[in-house]
NULUMKE-709404 format. One record per residue: x, y, z of N, C-alpha, C in turn; residue in three letters; residue number from 0. Coordinates in nm, 4 decimals, decimal comma, always signed. Atoms other than C-alpha are relative to their C-alpha. Layout:
// NULUMKE-709404
(atom (X; Y; Z); (X; Y; Z); (X; Y; Z); 'Ala'; NUM)
...
This chain:
// NULUMKE-709404
(atom (-0,1233; -0,0741; +0,0234); (-0,3002; -2,2955; +1,0797); (+0,0560; +0,0477; +0,1341); 'Unk'; 0)
(atom (-0,0649; -0,0414; -0,1239); (-0,0547; -2,2365; +1,3634); (+0,0667; +0,1344; -0,0225); 'Unk'; 1)
(atom (-0,0626; -0,1314; +0,0097); (+0,0400; -1,8745; +1,4161); (+0,1204; +0,0048; +0,0923); 'Unk'; 2)
(atom (-0,1162; -0,0161; -0,0864); (+0,3823; -1,7930; +1,5465); (-0,0290; +0,1107; +0,1003); 'Unk'; 3)
(atom (+0,0182; -0,1058; -0,0990); (+0,4194; -1,5647; +1,8438); (+0,0275; +0,1347; -0,0646); 'Unk'; 4)
(atom (-0,0152; -0,1338; +0,0547); (+0,3596; -1,2119; +1,7230); (+0,0538; +0,0926; +0,1081); 'Unk'; 5)
(atom (-0,0458; -0,0958; -0,1006); (+0,5278; -0,9165; +1,8924); (-0,1206; +0,0556; +0,0761); 'Unk'; 6)
(atom (+0,1128; -0,0509; -0,0785); (+0,3084; -0,7882; +2,1753); (-0,0443; +0,1387; -0,0471); 'Unk'; 7)
(atom (+0,0561; -0,1300; +0,0393); (+0,0844; -0,4866; +2,1202); (+0,0828; +0,1169; +0,0532); 'Unk'; 8)
(atom (-0,0783; -0,1098; -0,0580); (+0,3104; -0,2778; +2,3458); (+0,1495; -0,0089; -0,0353); 'Unk'; 9)
(atom (-0,1401; +0,0099; +0,0450); (+0,6344; -0,3752; +2,1623); (+0,0509; +0,1408; -0,0323); 'Unk'; 10)
(atom (-0,0556; -0,1349; +0,0170); (+0,8557; -0,0640; +2,1659); (+0,0228; +0,0373; -0,1460); 'Unk'; 11)
(atom (-0,0253; -0,0283; +0,1419); (+0,9135; -0,0987; +1,7901); (-0,1251; +0,0474; -0,0732); 'Unk'; 12)
(atom (+0,1252; -0,0439; +0,0635); (+0,5477; -0,0256; +1,7113); (-0,0121; +0,1514; +0,0140); 'Unk'; 13)
(atom (+0,0082; -0,1463; -0,0009); (+0,5210; +0,3395; +1,6118); (-0,0943; +0,0493; -0,1085); 'Unk'; 14)
(atom (+0,0972; -0,0410; +0,1002); (+0,2227; +0,3554; +1,3782); (+0,0318; -0,0443; -0,1410); 'Unk'; 15)
(atom (-0,0390; +0,0451; +0,1337); (+0,3858; +0,1721; +1,0868); (-0,1151; -0,0630; -0,0773); 'Unk'; 16)
(atom (+0,1124; +0,0619; +0,0704); (+0,0553; +0,0001; +1,0096); (-0,0688; +0,0997; -0,0932); 'Unk'; 17)
(atom (+0,0616; -0,1022; +0,0857); (-0,0556; +0,3298; +0,8523); (+0,0577; -0,0001; -0,1415); 'Unk'; 18)
(atom (-0,0626; -0,0063; +0,1320); (+0,1879; +0,2871; +0,5633); (+0,0731; -0,1277; -0,0425); 'Unk'; 19)
(atom (-0,0742; +0,1205; +0,0363); (+0,3413; -0,0628; +0,5694); (-0,0848; -0,1271; -0,0122); 'Unk'; 20)
(atom (+0,0844; +0,1196; +0,0094); (+0,0446; -0,3058; +0,5814); (-0,0165; -0,0420; -0,1460); 'Unk'; 21)
(atom (+0,0271; +0,0585; +0,1302); (+0,0306; -0,5326; +0,2766); (+0,0829; +0,0497; -0,1164); 'Unk'; 22)
(atom (-0,0807; -0,0500; +0,1126); (+0,3038; -0,3617; +0,0740); (+0,0941; -0,1090; -0,0517); 'Unk'; 23)
(atom (-0,0986; +0,0906; +0,0577); (+0,5472; -0,5417; -0,1535); (+0,1391; +0,0495; +0,0411); 'Unk'; 24)
(atom (-0,1360; -0,0330; -0,0412); (+0,9073; -0,5521; -0,0313); (+0,1009; -0,0712; -0,0891); 'Unk'; 25)
(atom (-0,1125; +0,0593; +0,0720); (+1,2302; -0,6152; -0,2183); (+0,1052; -0,0425; +0,1013); 'Unk'; 26)
(atom (-0,1069; +0,0507; -0,0873); (+1,4953; -0,8280; -0,0468); (+0,1308; +0,0186; -0,0761); 'Unk'; 27)
(atom (-0,1226; -0,0299; +0,0747); (+1,8376; -0,6951; -0,1450); (+0,1047; +0,0707; +0,0859); 'Unk'; 28)
(atom (-0,1076; -0,0747; -0,0644); (+2,1678; -0,5348; -0,0541); (-0,0384; +0,1468; +0,0057); 'Unk'; 29)
(atom (+0,0271; -0,1429; -0,0147); (+2,1493; -0,1800; +0,0709); (+0,0850; +0,0800; -0,0988); 'Unk'; 30)
(atom (-0,0723; -0,1039; +0,0724); (+2,2462; +0,1036; -0,1560); (-0,0808; +0,1270; +0,0109); 'Unk'; 31)
(atom (+0,0730; -0,1265; -0,0109); (+2,1602; +0,4709; -0,1268); (-0,0874; +0,0201; -0,1235); 'Unk'; 32)
(atom (+0,0923; -0,0127; +0,1119); (+1,8565; +0,5385; -0,3390); (-0,0314; +0,1439; -0,0373); 'Unk'; 33)
(atom (+0,0254; -0,1402; +0,0289); (+1,8467; +0,9153; -0,3266); (+0,1317; +0,0764; -0,0043); 'Unk'; 34)
(atom (-0,1196; -0,0823; +0,0133); (+2,1029; +1,1755; -0,4258); (+0,0350; +0,0601; +0,1368); 'Unk'; 35)
(atom (-0,0498; -0,0521; -0,1278); (+2,3136; +1,2858; -0,1270); (-0,0558; -0,0748; +0,1212); 'Unk'; 36)
(atom (+0,0560; +0,0845; -0,1066); (+2,1632; +1,0029; +0,0826); (+0,1034; -0,1079; +0,0277); 'Unk'; 37)
(atom (-0,1032; +0,1001; -0,0255); (+2,4174; +0,7842; +0,2594); (-0,0424; -0,1121; +0,0945); 'Unk'; 38)
(atom (+0,0465; +0,1061; -0,0881); (+2,2085; +0,5754; +0,4980); (-0,1521; +0,0066; +0,0181); 'Unk'; 39)
(atom (+0,1413; +0,0078; -0,0368); (+1,8605; +0,4688; +0,6086); (-0,0078; -0,0726; +0,1334); 'Unk'; 40)
(atom (+0,0204; +0,0698; -0,1269); (+1,7132; +0,3197; +0,9262); (-0,1174; -0,0956; -0,0124); 'Unk'; 41)
(atom (+0,1109; +0,0942; -0,0049); (+1,4907; +0,0208; +0,9930); (-0,1238; +0,0726; +0,0524); 'Unk'; 42)
(atom (+0,1261; -0,0639; -0,0382); (+1,1301; +0,1355; +1,0174); (-0,0491; -0,0413; +0,1375); 'Unk'; 43)
(atom (+0,0454; +0,0496; -0,1293); (+1,0881; -0,0642; +1,3375); (+0,1012; +0,0251; +0,1108); 'Unk'; 44)
(atom (-0,0964; -0,0081; -0,1105); (+1,4066; -0,0834; +1,5458); (+0,0997; +0,1147; -0,0131); 'Unk'; 45)
(atom (-0,0902; -0,1136; +0,0185); (+1,6033; +0,2056; +1,3962); (+0,1428; -0,0364; -0,0362); 'Unk'; 46)
(atom (-0,1365; +0,0388; +0,0395); (+1,9131; +0,0005; +1,3060); (+0,0374; +0,0704; -0,1304); 'Unk'; 47)
(atom (-0,0482; -0,0767; +0,1146); (+2,1248; +0,1836; +1,0510); (+0,0400; -0,0902; -0,1164); 'Unk'; 48)
(atom (-0,0412; +0,0625; +0,1256); (+2,1577; +0,0655; +0,6906); (+0,0946; +0,0958; -0,0704); 'Unk'; 49)
(atom (-0,0894; -0,0790; +0,0854); (+2,4511; +0,1891; +0,4832); (+0,0932; -0,0977; -0,0719); 'Unk'; 50)
(atom (-0,0976; +0,0861; +0,0666); (+2,7300; +0,0592; +0,2635); (+0,1219; -0,0252; +0,0884); 'Unk'; 51)
(atom (-0,1083; +0,0201; -0,0957); (+2,9681; +0,0817; +0,5616); (-0,0121; -0,1402; +0,0613); 'Unk'; 52)
(atom (+0,0009; +0,1360; -0,0528); (+3,0654; -0,2662; +0,6868); (-0,0479; -0,0076; +0,1456); 'Unk'; 53)
(atom (+0,0430; -0,0012; -0,1398); (+2,9820; -0,1636; +1,0459); (-0,1527; +0,0071; +0,0134); 'Unk'; 54)
(atom (+0,1451; -0,0141; -0,0016); (+2,6152; -0,1102; +0,9531); (-0,0667; -0,1172; -0,0721); 'Unk'; 55)
(atom (+0,0733; +0,1013; +0,0753); (+2,3432; -0,3312; +0,8090); (+0,0178; +0,0256; -0,1488); 'Unk'; 56)
(atom (-0,0227; -0,0136; +0,1436); (+2,4106; -0,3964; +0,4417); (-0,1023; -0,0754; -0,0831); 'Unk'; 57)
(atom (+0,0969; +0,0831; +0,0694); (+2,1154; -0,6200; +0,3557); (-0,1320; +0,0047; +0,0751); 'Unk'; 58)
(atom (+0,1306; -0,0005; -0,0656); (+1,7428; -0,6102; +0,4230); (-0,1118; +0,0058; -0,1017); 'Unk'; 59)
(atom (+0,1208; -0,0098; +0,0819); (+1,4006; -0,5367; +0,2802); (-0,0357; +0,1468; -0,0181); 'Unk'; 60)
(atom (+0,0413; -0,1379; +0,0238); (+1,2899; -0,2144; +0,1158); (-0,1337; +0,0023; -0,0723); 'Unk'; 61)
(atom (+0,1196; -0,0224; +0,0798); (+0,9666; -0,0781; -0,0220); (+0,0450; +0,0170; -0,1454); 'Unk'; 62)
(atom (-0,0361; -0,0072; +0,1418); (+0,9554; -0,0629; -0,4017); (+0,0645; +0,1325; -0,0381); 'Unk'; 63)
(atom (-0,0616; -0,1301; +0,0284); (+1,0506; +0,3057; -0,3948); (+0,1302; +0,0202; +0,0777); 'Unk'; 64)
(atom (-0,1241; +0,0007; -0,0784); (+1,3486; +0,2227; -0,1650); (-0,0007; +0,1001; +0,1156); 'Unk'; 65)
(atom (+0,0092; -0,1009; -0,1059); (+1,2221; +0,4755; +0,0897); (-0,0054; -0,0629; +0,1384); 'Unk'; 66)
(atom (+0,0154; +0,0672; -0,1293); (+1,1278; +0,2368; +0,3725); (+0,0854; -0,1253; +0,0032); 'Unk'; 67)
(atom (-0,0870; +0,1158; -0,0166); (+1,3792; -0,0194; +0,5002); (-0,0373; -0,0752; +0,1262); 'Unk'; 68)
(atom (+0,0308; +0,0862; -0,1137); (+1,3206; -0,3139; +0,7336); (+0,1118; -0,1025; +0,0122); 'Unk'; 69)
(atom (-0,1073; +0,0972; -0,0219); (+1,5962; -0,5251; +0,8880); (-0,0580; -0,1413; +0,0059); 'Unk'; 70)
(atom (+0,0444; +0,1400; +0,0020); (+1,5787; -0,9042; +0,8764); (-0,0699; -0,0425; +0,1298); 'Unk'; 71)
(atom (+0,0712; +0,0401; -0,1224); (+1,4926; -0,9546; +1,2478); (-0,1401; +0,0622; +0,0112); 'Unk'; 72)
(atom (+0,1318; -0,0641; -0,0075); (+1,2069; -0,7014; +1,2325); (-0,0925; -0,0542; -0,1090); 'Unk'; 73)
(atom (+0,0800; +0,0627; +0,1036); (+1,0891; -0,8476; +0,9022); (-0,0564; -0,1321; +0,0518); 'Unk'; 74)
(atom (+0,0436; +0,1300; -0,0519); (+1,0736; -1,1910; +1,0661); (-0,1064; +0,0159; +0,1094); 'Unk'; 75)
(atom (+0,0948; -0,0212; -0,1087); (+0,8864; -1,0530; +1,3674); (-0,1355; +0,0532; -0,0476); 'Unk'; 76)
(atom (+0,1226; -0,0684; +0,0399); (+0,6273; -0,8465; +1,1784); (-0,0591; -0,0465; -0,1332); 'Unk'; 77)
(atom (+0,0446; +0,0428; +0,1323); (+0,5911; -1,0237; +0,8420); (-0,1423; -0,0573; +0,0006); 'Unk'; 78)
(atom (+0,1327; +0,0629; -0,0036); (+0,2894; -1,2341; +0,9364); (-0,1097; +0,1040; +0,0263); 'Unk'; 79)
(atom (+0,0983; -0,1020; -0,0360); (+0,1050; -0,9415; +1,0938); (-0,0219; +0,1018; -0,1119); 'Unk'; 80)
(atom (+0,0092; -0,1049; +0,1014); (+0,1822; -0,6925; +0,8163); (-0,0293; -0,0539; -0,1403); 'Unk'; 81)
(atom (+0,0372; +0,0667; +0,1259); (+0,1194; -0,9451; +0,5360); (+0,0763; +0,0550; -0,1211); 'Unk'; 82)
(atom (-0,0832; -0,0491; +0,1095); (+0,4102; -0,8380; +0,3191); (+0,0156; -0,1043; -0,1091); 'Unk'; 83)
(atom (-0,0403; +0,0833; +0,1136); (+0,4744; -0,9791; -0,0259); (+0,1467; +0,0343; -0,0240); 'Unk'; 84)
(atom (-0,1411; -0,0277; +0,0212); (+0,8439; -1,0176; -0,1019); (+0,0449; -0,0539; -0,1353); 'Unk'; 85)
(atom (-0,0663; +0,0490; +0,1185); (+1,0572; -1,0562; -0,4077); (+0,1463; +0,0387; +0,0070); 'Unk'; 86)
(atom (-0,1428; -0,0284; +0,0068); (+1,4280; -1,0661; -0,4777); (+0,0216; +0,1066; -0,1061); 'Unk'; 87)
(atom (-0,0308; -0,1025; +0,1002); (+1,5773; -0,7720; -0,6607); (+0,0857; -0,0606; -0,1078); 'Unk'; 88)
């Protein structure tokens, strides 16, 4: 099995996410606020903003409770390492 190049151990996006994101199931879907009075979220890795505003990210991956969001580039970079399962909403 050929492994793709994983982000280096000192990648600036690594901030302890392995404590809560390893092996979780993610939903791939359009962004929508999931909590009352909540208008945006940020990628758990790079911090890019998700919202319904066209200037922000409008599509990505969320945890099943919609609390954690991951943008497509960070998903692609960390998917193999974090062993995520994905499904479409």
